[in-house]
GUMIGU-139628 format. One line per 8 residues: number of its first residue (from 1); their letters; for each residue x, y, z of N, C-alpha, C. Coordinates in steps of 0.001 Angstrom, whole numbers, plus 500000, padded with zeros to 6 digits. Layout:
<pts>
NUM = a = X Y Z X Y Z X Y Z  ... .
</pts>
This chain:
<pts>
1 = mhpqqqhg = 206468 133649 591381 205750 132605 592075 204452 133204 592607  203394 132479 592470 202101 132923 592969 202154 133001 594491  201523 134022 595109 201612 134189 596560 201138 132989 597358  200255 132177 596773 199759 131035 597520 200470 129742 597161  201552 129839 596408 202291 128637 596033 203583 128594 596830  203865 127457 597420 205092 127302 598180 206181 126759 597274  207333 126414 597843 208467 125960 597058 208172 124705 596244  207317 123841 596727 206992 122624 595998 206098 122929 594813 .
9 = steqpvtw = 205735 121901 594090 204927 122100 592897 203429 122094 593202  203034 121723 594411 201623 121703 594751 201224 123034 595366  200032 123497 595023 199552 124749 595590 198866 124481 596915  199253 125250 597926 198655 125137 599247 198393 126549 599752  197287 126742 600451 197032 128078 600978 198047 128442 602055  198460 129684 602059 199393 130171 603063 198582 130639 604264  198950 130167 605442 198216 130518 606653 199056 131416 607546  198383 132098 608470 199109 132924 609435 200013 132056 610308 .
17 = aaarratl = 199587 130863 610626 200410 129971 611445 201699 129605 610718  201592 129313 609419 202787 128989 608634 203705 130196 608538  203133 131371 608363 203939 132596 608293 204642 132849 609619  203944 132615 610724 204540 132810 612049 205696 131826 612268  205493 130554 611891 206558 129553 612051 207776 129916 611209  207550 130342 609966 208660 130699 609090 209418 131918 609631  208675 132887 610144 209312 134089 610690 210124 133755 611933  209564 132960 612830 210311 132578 614034 211541 131760 613687 .
25 = hcltgcai = 211436 130886 612687 212576 130092 612238 213680 131016 611722  213296 131988 610921 214251 132929 610342 214915 133782 611427  214125 134324 612339 214672 135173 613396 215572 134394 614349  215219 133151 614619 216052 132324 615495 217413 132071 614853  217411 131724 613559 218670 131496 612858 219515 132752 612809  218881 133889 612558 219594 135165 612509 220223 135472 613872  219463 135271 614934 219967 135550 616275 221156 134653 616619  221073 133387 616248 222180 132463 616531 223439 132904 615805 .
33 = revlgmvi = 223313 133278 614526 224485 133713 613764 225025 135045 614275  224134 135912 614753 224590 137187 615284 225365 136987 616583  224877 136121 617446 225590 135817 618693 226934 135176 618367  226964 134290 617388 228216 133671 616968 229221 134740 616520  228749 135716 615763 229617 136814 615329 230146 137616 616500  229311 137856 617501 229752 138593 618688 230813 137793 619458  230610 136489 619557 231572 135630 620260 232909 135625 619517  232856 135471 618203 234088 135453 617403 234805 136792 617496 .
41 = gtslglhd = 234064 137884 617323 234672 139212 617390 235296 139505 618739  234601 139113 619792 235125 139339 621145 236357 138480 621398  236316 137222 620964 237458 136334 621198 238688 136773 620397  238469 137433 619249 239592 137941 618464 240077 139302 618949  239377 139877 619920 239766 141171 620469 239482 142330 619524  238465 142177 618674 238120 143245 617741 237465 144411 618478  237557 145594 617878 236885 146777 618395 235376 146538 618373  234641 147251 619202 233189 147042 619295 232496 147171 617940 .
49 = aatvalav = 232836 148215 617184 232187 148434 615887 232507 147301 614911  233738 146822 614940 234129 145716 614060 233413 144427 614466  233228 144218 615759 232520 143035 616244 231059 143069 615816  230427 144229 615931 229032 144365 615509 228920 144155 613998  229844 144733 613234 229830 144563 611778 229992 143087 611404  230887 142386 612088 231073 140957 611833 229800 140178 612156  229179 140490 613289 227968 139788 613697 226838 139994 612690  226648 141220 612247 225587 141509 611283 225894 140851 609941 .
57 = alavvlgh = 227158 140917 609527 227549 140298 608252 227300 138788 608286  227670 138139 609386 227414 136699 609500 225926 136397 609458  225144 137183 610176 223699 136948 610191 223085 137081 608814  223472 138114 608092 222875 138364 606774 223404 137390 605722  224721 137293 605608 225318 136483 604552 224995 134998 604730  225195 134475 605916 224909 133058 606137 223413 132776 606060  222598 133719 606486 221153 133542 606386 220692 133452 604943  221213 134329 604100 220836 134283 602689 221421 133052 602003 .
65 = argr = 222624 132648 602380 223244 131474 601781 222453 130209 602143  221965 130151 603357 221217 128971 603800 219827 128947 603190  219263 130105 602935 217913 130179 602410 217793 129840 600939  218872 129697 600248 218810 129424 598796 218948 127965 598495 .
</pts>
């Protein structure tokens, strides 16, 4: 895909504002899923390392699944 082409079929210039909005959207979703993983891990009584692994896995896997 050309760097200035978005998901649609029309070409539009990419702006810093659009990049900032997309980045904040992505980071917000990641943070929400990571907190969800921490809540689930803590409520299940998992060890700290297992809780962190669950939180990161949820953030990455669900983030990539939603982005496709």
